[in-house]
TIGU-341743 format. One line per field, with one value per residue (C-alpha): residue number from 1; x, y, z; residue in one letter. Coordinates in Angstrom, 1 decimal, padded with zeros to 4 digits, always signed. Each point is the difference from the previous one (the first is absolute). Layout:
i: c(NUM|...)
X: c(X|...)
Y: c(Y|...)
Z: c(Z|...)
aa: c(A|...)
// end
This chain:
i: c(1|2|3|4|5|6|7|8|9|10|11|12|13|14|15|16|17|18|19|20|21|22|23|24|25|26|27|28|29|30|31|32|33|34|35|36|37|38|39|40|41|42|43|44|45|46|47|48|49|50|51|52|53|54|55|56|57|58|59|60|61|62|63|64|65|66|67|68|69|70|71|72|73|74|75|76|77|78|79|80|81|82|83|84|85|86|87|88|89|90|91|92|93|94|95|96|97|98|99|100|101|102|103|104|105|106|107|108|109|110|111|112|113|114|115|116|117|118|119|120|121|122|123|124|125|126|127|128|129|130|131|132|133|134|135|136|137|138|139|140|141|142|143|144|145|146|147|148|149|150|151|152|153|154|155|156|157|158|159|160|161|162|163|164|165|166|167|168|169|170|171|172|173|174|175|176|177|178|179|180|181|182|183|184|185|186|187|188|189|190|191|192|193|194|195|196|197|198|199|200|201|202|203|204|205|206|207|208|209|210|211|212|213|214|215|216|217|218|219|220|221|222|223|224|225|226|227|228|229|230|231|232|233|234|235|236|237|238|239|240|241|242|243|244|245|246|247|248|249|250|251|252|253|254|255|256|257|258|259|260|261|262|263|264|265|266|267|268|269|270|271|272|273|274|275|276|277|278|279|280|281|282|283|284|285|286|287|288|289|290|291|292|293|294|295|296|297|298|299|300|301|302|303|304|305|306|307|308|309|310|311|312|313|314|315|316|317|318|319|320|321|322|323|324|325|326|327|328|329|330|331|332|333|334|335|336|337|338|339|340|341|342|343|344|345|346|347|348|349|350|351|352|353|354|355|356|357|358|359|360|361|362|363|364|365|366|367|368|369|370|371|372|373|374|375|376|377|378|379|380|381|382|383|384|385|386|387|388|389|390|391|392|393|394|395|396|397|398|399|400|401|402|403|404|405|406|407|408|409|410|411|412|413|414|415|416|417|418|419|420|421|422|423|424|425|426|427|428|429|430|431|432|433|434|435|436|437|438|439|440|441|442|443|444|445|446|447|448|449|450|451|452|453|454|455|456|457|458|459|460|461|462|463|464|465|466|467|468|469|470|471|472|473|474|475|476|477|478|479|480|481|482|483|484|485|486|487|488|489|490|491|492|493|494|495|496|497|498|499|500|501|502|503|504|505|506|507|508|509|510|511|512|513|514|515|516|517|518|519|520|521|522)
X: c(+103.5|+000.1|-000.5|+003.2|+001.8|-001.0|+000.9|+003.1|+001.3|+000.0|-003.9|+001.0|+000.8|-003.0|-001.8|+001.6|-000.9|-003.4|-000.7|+001.5|-002.1|-003.2|+000.9|+000.2|-003.1|-002.0|+001.9|-001.3|-003.1|-003.2|-002.3|-001.0|-000.4|+003.5|+001.4|-001.4|+001.0|+003.6|-000.2|-001.1|+002.7|+002.9|-001.2|+000.0|+003.1|+002.1|-000.7|+001.3|+003.6|+000.4|-000.6|+002.2|+002.7|+000.1|-001.2|+003.3|+000.3|+000.5|-003.2|-002.2|+001.9|-003.4|-002.2|+002.7|+000.1|-003.8|-001.9|-003.3|+000.7|+000.6|-002.7|-001.9|+001.7|-000.3|-003.9|-000.2|+002.1|-002.6|-003.1|+001.7|+000.9|-004.5|-001.0|+002.1|-001.0|-003.9|+001.2|+001.4|-003.1|-002.1|+001.8|+002.5|+001.1|+002.0|+002.6|+001.2|+001.0|+000.7|+003.1|+001.7|-000.5|+001.3|+002.8|+003.0|-000.3|+002.6|+000.8|+003.5|+000.2|+003.7|+000.4|+003.2|+002.3|-001.7|-002.9|-003.1|-002.2|-003.4|-003.1|-002.5|-002.8|-000.1|-000.3|-003.0|-001.7|+000.8|-001.2|-003.0|-000.7|+000.9|-003.0|-002.5|+000.2|+000.5|-002.6|-003.3|+001.4|+000.8|-003.4|-001.9|-001.5|+001.9|-000.7|+002.6|+000.0|+001.0|+003.3|+002.0|+002.3|+002.8|-000.4|-000.5|-003.9|-000.6|-003.7|+000.3|-000.7|+003.1|+004.0|+001.0|+001.0|+004.3|-000.3|-001.5|+001.7|+003.7|-001.7|-000.4|+003.4|+001.6|-001.5|+001.1|+003.8|-000.7|-001.3|+002.7|+002.8|-001.7|-000.4|+004.3|+001.0|-001.6|+001.6|+003.4|-000.2|+000.3|+003.6|+000.8|+003.2|-001.9|-003.5|-001.5|+000.3|-001.7|-002.6|-000.7|+000.4|-003.2|-001.8|+000.7|-001.0|-000.3|-003.2|-001.8|+000.8|-001.7|-003.0|-000.2|+000.8|-002.8|-002.7|+001.2|+000.3|-004.4|-001.0|-001.3|+002.4|-002.2|+001.0|-001.2|+002.0|+002.8|-000.2|-000.4|+003.4|+001.6|-000.6|+000.4|+003.2|+001.1|-001.3|+002.2|+003.0|-000.3|+000.3|+002.8|+001.7|-000.3|+001.5|+002.9|+000.1|+000.0|+002.6|+002.1|-000.8|+001.1|+002.7|-001.7|-001.8|-002.7|+000.7|+002.7|+002.8|+002.4|-000.6|+000.6|+003.7|+000.0|-001.0|+002.8|+002.7|-000.6|+000.3|-003.9|-003.2|-002.6|-004.3|-001.3|-003.5|-002.3|+001.5|+003.1|+002.0|+000.6|+000.0|-003.3|-001.2|+001.0|-001.7|-002.9|-000.3|+001.5|-003.2|-002.4|+001.8|-000.5|-004.1|-000.2|+002.1|-002.7|-002.8|+002.1|+000.2|-003.9|-001.9|-002.4|-000.4|+002.3|-000.7|+000.9|+003.2|+001.2|-000.7|+001.7|+002.9|-000.3|+000.7|+002.8|+001.9|-000.1|+000.9|+003.1|+001.2|-000.6|+001.5|+003.5|+000.4|-000.1|+003.6|-001.7|+001.8|-002.3|-002.7|+000.7|+000.7|-003.4|-001.9|+001.6|-000.9|-003.4|-000.4|+001.3|-002.5|-002.7|+000.7|+001.2|-004.0|-001.4|+001.6|+002.6|+002.4|+003.1|+000.3|+000.1|+002.9|+002.1|-000.4|+001.1|+003.0|+001.2|-000.6|+002.3|+002.5|+000.3|-000.4|+003.1|+001.8|+000.0|+001.5|+002.4|+000.9|+000.3|-000.2|+001.0|-003.1|-002.1|+003.1|+000.8|+003.6|-000.6|-000.9|-002.9|-000.8|+000.6|-002.5|-001.9|-000.4|+001.2|-002.3|+002.2|+001.5|-003.1|-000.9|+003.4|-000.7|-003.5|+001.0|+003.0|-002.5|-002.3|+002.5|+001.1|-003.1|-002.2|-002.5|-001.3|+001.5|+000.7|-003.6|-002.6|+001.2|+003.2|+001.9|+000.8|+001.9|+002.0|+000.7|+001.5|+001.5|+002.0|+001.0|+000.4|+002.1|-003.0|-002.4|-003.3|-001.5|+001.2|-001.4|-003.8|-000.4|-000.9|-000.7|-002.8|+000.4|+003.6|-001.7|-002.1|+002.9|+002.0|-002.8|-002.4|+002.2|-000.8|-003.5|-000.6|+001.4|-001.9|-003.5|+000.9|+000.6|-003.0|-001.9|+001.7|-001.3|-003.0|-000.8|+001.0|-001.8|-003.3|+000.7|+001.0|-003.4|-001.9|+001.9|-000.7|-003.9|-000.5|+002.3|-000.5|+001.6|+002.5|+001.2|+000.0|+001.9|+003.0|+000.1|+000.3|+002.9|+001.5|+000.2|+001.4|+002.4|+001.1|+000.5|+002.6|+002.0|-001.6|-001.6|-003.8|-002.1|-002.5|+000.7|-001.6|-003.4|-000.3|+001.3|-003.4|-002.2|+001.0|+000.0|-003.5|-001.3|+001.2|-001.5|-003.2|+000.1|+001.3|-003.1|-002.1|+001.0|+000.0|-003.4|-001.0|+001.8|-001.7|-004.0|+000.9|+001.0|-002.6|-002.7|+001.7|-000.5|-003.2|-001.1|+001.7|-002.5|-003.3|-001.2|-000.9|-003.6|-001.9)
Y: c(+089.8|-004.0|+000.6|+002.9|-002.9|-002.5|+002.3|+000.5|-003.1|-002.4|+000.6|+003.8|-002.0|-002.2|+003.0|+002.2|-002.8|-000.4|+003.7|+000.0|-003.4|+002.6|+002.9|-002.3|-001.9|+003.8|+001.0|-003.8|-000.5|-000.6|-000.2|+002.8|-002.0|-001.3|+003.2|+001.6|-002.9|+000.5|+003.5|+000.1|-002.5|+002.4|+002.8|-002.0|-001.3|+002.7|+002.0|-002.6|-000.6|+004.1|+000.4|-002.8|+001.2|+003.9|-000.4|+000.7|+003.2|+003.9|+000.6|-002.0|+000.8|+002.2|-003.4|-002.1|+003.3|+000.8|-002.8|+001.2|+003.2|-002.7|-001.5|+003.1|+000.7|-003.5|+000.3|+003.6|-001.9|-002.5|+002.6|+002.0|-003.3|-000.9|+003.0|+000.5|-003.8|+001.2|+003.4|-002.7|-002.5|+002.7|+001.8|-002.8|+002.4|+002.2|-002.7|+001.9|+003.3|-001.3|-002.4|+002.7|+002.7|-002.7|-001.0|+002.2|+000.5|-002.0|-000.4|-001.5|-002.6|-001.2|-003.4|-002.2|+002.5|+000.9|+002.9|-001.0|+002.4|-001.8|+001.8|-000.5|+002.1|-001.8|-003.1|+001.3|+000.3|-003.3|-001.3|+001.9|-001.2|-003.6|+000.0|+002.4|-002.9|-003.3|+000.9|-000.6|-003.0|-002.1|+001.4|-001.0|+003.5|+000.2|-003.0|-001.5|-000.2|-003.4|-001.1|+001.1|-001.7|+002.4|+003.3|-001.3|+000.8|-003.5|+000.1|-003.8|+001.2|+001.0|+000.3|+002.4|+003.2|+000.4|+003.1|-001.5|-003.5|+002.6|+001.6|-003.1|-001.1|+003.1|-000.5|-003.9|+001.2|+002.7|-002.8|-002.2|+002.9|+000.6|-003.8|-000.5|+002.9|-001.1|-003.1|+000.9|+002.3|-003.5|-000.3|+003.7|+001.2|+003.3|-001.6|+003.2|+002.1|-003.1|+000.4|+003.8|+000.2|-002.5|+001.5|+003.5|+000.0|-002.9|-001.5|+003.4|+001.2|-003.2|+000.0|+004.0|-001.1|-002.4|+002.4|+002.7|-002.0|-000.8|+003.0|+002.1|+002.6|+002.2|+003.3|+001.9|-002.3|+000.0|+004.3|+000.4|-002.4|+001.7|+003.8|-001.2|-001.7|+003.2|+002.2|-001.9|-000.3|+003.9|-000.1|-001.7|+001.9|+003.0|-001.1|-001.5|+003.8|+001.0|-002.4|+001.3|+004.1|-001.2|-002.3|-002.2|-003.2|-001.2|-003.8|-002.5|+001.5|-002.7|+002.4|+003.4|-001.6|-000.9|+003.8|+001.1|-002.2|+001.0|+003.4|-000.5|-000.5|-002.2|-000.1|-002.9|+001.7|-002.8|-003.2|-000.2|-000.3|+002.0|-002.7|-001.2|+003.4|+000.6|-003.4|+001.4|+003.6|-002.3|-001.8|+002.2|+002.5|-003.3|-000.5|+004.2|-000.2|-002.4|+002.6|+002.1|-002.4|-000.9|+002.2|+002.5|+002.6|+002.7|+000.9|-003.3|+000.4|+003.3|-001.6|-002.3|+001.7|+002.0|-003.0|-001.4|+003.3|+000.2|-004.0|+000.2|+002.4|-002.3|-002.8|+001.9|+001.1|-003.9|-000.4|-004.1|-000.9|-003.4|+002.1|+002.1|-003.0|-001.6|+003.7|-000.8|-003.8|+001.3|+003.0|-001.9|-003.2|+002.6|+001.2|-003.1|-000.7|+002.9|+000.4|-002.5|-002.3|+001.1|+003.3|-000.5|-002.7|+002.8|+002.6|-002.2|-001.4|+003.6|+001.0|-003.0|+001.0|+003.5|-001.2|-002.5|+003.0|+002.3|-002.3|-000.7|+003.6|+001.0|-003.0|+001.9|+001.8|-003.0|-001.1|-003.3|+001.8|-001.9|-003.1|-001.7|-000.7|+003.0|+002.2|-002.8|+000.6|-003.3|-002.0|-001.6|-001.8|-001.5|-001.3|-001.4|-001.7|-000.8|-001.8|-001.8|-001.5|-001.1|-002.3|-001.2|-001.2|+000.0|-002.6|+000.5|+003.7|+001.2|+000.3|+002.4|+004.0|-001.6|+002.4|+002.3|-002.4|-002.0|+002.7|+001.6|-003.5|+000.5|+002.9|+000.9|+003.2|+001.8|+002.7|-000.9|+002.8|-002.2|-003.2|-000.3|-000.8|+002.3|-002.2|-002.1|-003.0|-000.3|-000.1|-002.3|-002.7|+000.7|-000.6|-002.8|-001.6|-000.7|-001.2|+003.2|+002.1|-002.7|+001.1|+003.6|+000.5|-001.8|+002.4|+003.0|-001.6|-000.8|+003.5|+001.8|-002.2|+000.8|+003.8|+000.2|-002.2|+002.7|+002.8|+002.3|-000.5|+002.1|+002.8|-001.1|-003.5|+002.3|+001.4|-002.9|-001.8|+003.0|+000.4|-003.8|-000.3|+002.8|-001.4|-002.7|+001.8|+001.5|-003.0|-000.9|+002.6|+000.7|-002.5|-000.8|-002.1|-001.8|+002.3|+002.9|+000.0|+002.5|-003.2|-002.5|+003.1|+000.7|-003.8|-000.3|+003.4|-001.3|-003.6|+001.1|+002.3|-003.4|-001.8|+002.7|+000.4|-004.5|+000.0|+002.4|-001.5|-003.5|+001.9|+001.4|-003.1|-002.2|+002.7|+000.0|-004.0|+000.5|+002.5|-002.6|-002.8|+001.7|-000.2|+003.2|+000.8|-000.4)
Z: c(+189.8|-000.5|-004.1|+000.5|+001.7|-003.0|-002.5|+001.0|-000.9|-003.3|-000.6|-001.8|-003.3|+000.2|+000.8|-003.0|-002.3|+001.2|-000.6|-003.1|-001.1|+001.2|-001.6|-003.4|+001.0|-000.1|-003.5|-001.3|+001.3|-002.3|+002.6|+002.6|+003.1|-000.8|-000.6|+002.7|+002.6|-001.3|+000.5|+003.6|+000.9|-001.6|+001.9|+003.0|-000.4|-001.5|+003.2|+002.0|-001.6|-000.6|+003.7|+001.1|-002.5|+001.2|+003.8|+001.3|-002.5|+001.6|-001.2|+001.8|+003.7|+000.3|-000.3|+003.1|+002.0|+000.0|-000.8|+000.5|-002.6|-002.1|+000.0|-000.5|-003.1|-001.1|+000.4|-001.7|-003.0|+000.0|+000.1|-002.8|-001.9|+000.5|-001.1|-003.1|-000.8|-000.1|-002.0|-002.4|+000.1|-000.9|-002.4|-001.5|-002.3|+003.2|-000.1|-003.1|+001.1|+003.4|-001.2|-002.1|+003.0|+002.4|-002.3|+000.8|+003.8|+002.1|+003.7|+000.7|+002.0|+001.4|+000.0|+000.1|-000.8|-003.3|+000.0|-001.8|-001.2|+000.2|-001.6|+002.9|-001.4|-003.2|+001.8|+002.6|-004.1|-001.1|+003.6|-000.3|-003.6|+000.5|+003.0|-002.1|-002.3|+001.6|+003.1|-002.5|-001.4|+002.9|+002.0|-002.9|-001.1|-003.3|-001.9|-001.7|-004.2|-001.8|+000.1|-002.5|-002.1|-000.6|-002.1|-003.1|+000.2|-001.2|-000.6|-001.4|-003.5|-001.2|+001.4|+002.7|-001.1|-000.3|+002.3|+003.1|+000.1|-000.2|+002.5|+002.1|-000.9|+001.6|+003.2|+000.1|-000.6|+002.7|+002.6|-001.0|+000.6|+003.5|+000.9|-001.0|+001.6|+003.2|-000.6|-000.8|+003.3|+001.6|-000.5|-000.4|+001.5|+001.0|+000.8|+002.3|-003.6|-001.3|+002.4|+000.0|-003.7|-000.5|+003.4|-000.6|-003.9|-001.8|+001.7|+000.7|-003.5|-001.3|+001.7|-001.7|-003.3|-000.1|+001.5|-002.6|-002.6|+000.9|-000.4|-003.8|-001.0|-001.9|-000.7|+002.9|+002.5|-002.1|-000.3|+003.9|+001.2|-002.5|+001.7|+002.6|-001.2|-001.4|+003.3|+002.4|-002.5|-000.2|+003.9|+000.5|-003.3|+002.3|+003.2|-002.1|-001.2|+003.9|+000.7|-002.5|+000.5|+004.1|-000.9|+002.7|-000.4|+002.0|+000.1|-000.4|+002.1|-002.0|-002.8|+001.8|+000.7|-003.9|-000.7|+002.3|-001.5|-003.8|-001.7|-001.6|+002.0|-000.6|+001.5|+000.8|+001.3|+001.5|-001.7|+002.5|-003.3|-002.5|-003.0|+001.3|-000.2|-003.1|-001.1|+001.0|-001.7|-002.8|-000.3|+001.1|-003.0|-002.7|+000.6|-000.5|-003.0|-001.2|+000.7|-002.4|-002.7|-000.1|+002.1|-002.6|+002.3|+000.2|+003.7|+000.8|-001.6|+001.5|+003.3|-000.9|-001.5|+003.7|+001.7|-002.1|+000.6|+003.6|+000.4|-003.0|+003.0|+002.9|-002.2|-000.9|+003.6|+000.7|-002.4|-000.5|-003.5|+000.4|+000.7|-003.5|-001.8|+001.1|-001.2|-003.4|-000.4|+000.9|-002.7|-002.7|+000.6|+000.2|-002.9|-002.2|+001.3|-000.8|-003.8|-001.4|+001.2|-002.6|+000.5|+003.9|-000.6|-002.3|+002.8|+002.6|-002.0|-000.7|+003.4|+001.1|-002.8|+001.4|+003.3|-000.3|-001.9|+002.7|+002.1|-002.1|-000.6|+003.4|+002.8|+003.1|-000.8|+001.3|+002.5|-002.4|+000.9|+003.6|-001.1|-000.9|+003.3|+001.6|-002.9|+000.9|+003.8|+000.6|-002.1|-002.8|+003.4|+001.3|-003.8|-000.4|+004.0|-000.9|-003.1|+002.0|+002.5|-003.0|-001.1|+003.2|+000.4|-003.0|+000.1|+003.9|+000.9|+003.7|+000.6|-000.2|+001.3|+000.9|-002.9|+002.7|+002.7|-002.7|-002.0|+004.0|+000.7|-003.9|+000.3|+004.3|-001.1|-002.1|+001.9|+000.9|-001.9|-003.1|+000.8|-001.4|-003.5|-002.6|-002.9|+000.3|-001.7|+001.5|+003.8|-001.7|-001.5|+003.0|+002.7|-001.8|-002.5|-003.5|+001.1|+001.7|-003.4|-002.3|+002.2|+000.1|-003.4|-001.4|+002.6|-002.0|-003.1|+000.6|+002.0|-003.0|-002.3|+002.3|+000.3|-003.7|-001.2|-002.4|+001.7|-002.6|+000.2|+002.6|+001.5|+003.7|-001.4|-001.8|+003.0|+002.5|-002.2|-000.9|+004.0|+000.8|-002.9|+001.2|+003.8|-000.9|-002.1|+003.7|+002.2|-002.8|+001.7|+003.0|+002.8|+000.4|-001.7|+001.5|+003.4|-002.0|+000.8|-003.5|-001.9|+001.6|-000.6|-003.9|-000.2|+001.8|-002.3|-002.9|+000.5|+000.2|-002.7|-002.1|+000.9|-000.8|-002.9|-000.6|+000.9|-002.3|-002.7|+001.0|+000.2|-003.7|-001.2|+001.5|-001.2|-003.4|-000.1|+001.3|-002.8|-002.7|+001.1|-000.2|-003.3|-002.2|+000.1|-003.2)
aa: c(M|I|A|F|A|V|L|T|G|P|L|P|R|L|G|V|I|A|V|A|A|L|A|A|A|V|L|L|A|R|E|D|S|S|R|A|W|A|M|L|A|A|L|V|L|A|P|V|L|L|L|A|D|I|W|R|S|P|Q|L|D|V|I|H|R|H|P|P|V|A|A|V|A|A|A|L|G|V|V|L|V|A|A|L|A|V|A|I|A|R|R|P|R|L|L|G|P|L|T|V|V|A|L|P|F|R|I|P|I|S|V|G|G|H|T|Y|N|L|L|V|P|L|Y|V|V|I|A|A|A|A|L|A|W|L|V|P|V|L|S|G|R|R|A|A|P|A|P|R|R|G|L|G|F|D|D|G|A|A|G|P|V|A|G|G|A|G|I|H|R|F|E|Q|L|L|A|A|F|L|V|L|Y|A|L|Q|A|S|Y|S|V|D|F|Q|S|A|L|R|N|T|V|F|F|Y|V|P|F|A|L|L|Q|R|Q|L|R|E|L|S|W|D|R|E|L|L|T|R|C|L|V|A|T|A|A|L|A|V|V|F|A|C|L|G|F|V|E|E|A|T|K|S|I|L|L|N|P|K|L|I|A|T|N|S|N|H|P|Y|F|T|V|N|S|V|F|F|D|P|D|I|F|G|R|Y|L|A|L|V|M|I|L|L|V|A|V|L|L|Y|E|P|S|R|R|R|Q|L|A|A|T|A|V|L|A|V|L|W|G|G|L|V|L|T|L|S|R|S|S|L|G|A|L|L|V|G|M|A|T|L|A|A|L|R|W|R|M|R|P|V|L|I|A|A|A|A|V|L|V|L|G|G|A|A|V|A|I|S|P|K|T|F|G|L|N|Q|G|L|N|N|A|S|S|G|R|A|N|L|I|T|G|G|L|R|M|F|G|D|E|W|L|Y|G|Y|G|S|G|G|F|S|V|E|Y|K|H|Q|N|P|A|I|S|S|S|L|S|D|S|H|T|I|P|I|T|V|A|A|E|Q|G|L|L|G|L|I|V|Y|L|A|L|V|L|T|A|L|R|T|V|F|D|S|S|G|A|L|P|A|R|A|A|I|A|A|A|F|L|A|L|V|M|H|T|M|L|Y|A|D|F|L|E|D|P|V|T|W|T|L|L|G|V|G|S|A|L|A|T|Q|H|A|R|E|R|Y|T|A|A|R|E|L|R|R|R|R|R|T|P|A|P|A)
// end
């Protein structure tokens, strides 16, 4: 109670900065002991900040009314995390399938008039994976290797490999963005949103990204994860079919009200939001299209085609235009990586010309007769409003997480459902100013370079690169970039594959130099 009382004062701002710095240390630590202590401190501090923030939420009323029941539930949760940690410690590769299975499942928590869909199953997996790694390190049962001088694989005999250095720069920028976000939360017009984004999403997902990068992602592990993801996507699509057939929504009362006010019907399955559901289906479809392009087995190609047909039906029912655009970008990227760039660019230009002609011939079909803002469901005003906010506070912004509050303040007549930005760069510019925008753009460009590094050398790299580019495109039309665990998962797997490829190139180059120095036999 003393801790909660203290955290209701100014200390939460310092707590957010501290926990973001700990997550940055986890990303950048070169010694296992330093990384383990930072990870342990983040695992302790983040839940304290989280509980202090949601302590009065309606979902926790049972804790206040029945403390013994809450204590038993907490004990069972600790036992579950410990048991899962033991399993991961014995078989570290379990982290991959467990992560992809836990990614979609969310539990809604109402805090301060907002509903946050918390990925509680994923949090359990992250905590278990962290404990499975750090307990042996801190207890001395696992010998820590010698400090690494970055990811360049420099043994003193030659310079570092470019790919490894690029991965290190990407993680430096990722850590810098986390710390800058926390610092700019200190003067935010909506500090609570910044706190929740940091504790709910950025810190646990940073721990996940680092753990995924440490795994050895071979063909067997990648196949298992893809099969699990595709199976879940089929189940979710079938739930969407049930929603469409019964004209009922499983979750999200707001979507029920929206469907009742429109002649069309959208499905969301278990994702609370049709666009997030559509994004998930589109990314899974991109991974399966890579199977069609690279897999020589006819049986696997037929299985991928059948799954794609089911997922396509689910994606159409979401009516998510941003997800359809992301799917097109991902497939075009795969085509360019698989074959040649020029034919893909010509085809893309032809599609754009035909689309522009269709809009010009029949603007009413696309809703443009109602104006651009109505056709885009109010997002055009969000863009212009965000740009105006950036112009007002162009250097520092209104503070992390402050877009919604400031936009409502400047537009008091706007409905609450249209207060959140749907274009991530504009959100960053309005909230964090030019400082945050520079770091964000550098982060995105470096991340793209990391996942695209030698992406054509292995089908998995091409699939991850295409999916990540499609996700970035989706964030241009909708919310959630670093708030989406899929982003961190793709970055974790992509950086691991890039690291493995850079290490293989370095080993091959070193072996070639050794052979050249060895004198030929007489």
